[in-house]
C-alpha positions, -999 to +999 in steps of 0.1 A: -560+456-019-575+461-057-604+488-061-637+481-077-646+490-113-669+520-115-704+516-125-715+528-164-727+564-162-749+555-190-768+523-183-756+515-145-743+482-153-718+471-124-705+440-137-698+446-175-673+474-172-636+468-179-604+487-183-600+504-217-567+519-219-558+554-207-568+587-223-542+615-234-546+631-200-534+596-185-565+588-169-579+554-168-606+547-196-635+523-190-657+504-214-692+489-207-699+456-223-735+462-219-742+493-237-708+494-258-697+529-245-666+543-232-662+568-202-637+581-177-646+584-140-629+623-141-628+646-170-601+672-167-609+687-203-621+720-194-640+730-226-665+700-212-670+720-181-675+752-200-697+737-228-721+724-198-722+756-178-727+779-212-757+754-220-772+761-186-769+798-188-783+799-225-812+779-219-832+800-197-825+830-224-837+814-251-868+800-234-878+836-218-872+858-249-893+856-283-876+867-315-903+892-323-893+910-288-858+914-299-865+925-335 
């Protein structure tokens, strides 16, 4: 039984997604014909996770502390 293709995470297109080769990690890549972007369903690049977690942690600190309070 053939599995269906995933929806595009950028534009939510369901029918315009096609396979687009494999990433270095060996995971399947996909291309959305509607928004012209490529994506993977799963990412195993650890810095991808770490960067997003750091951004979540840094944002409240920057918003809460004024530069004049620090100097």
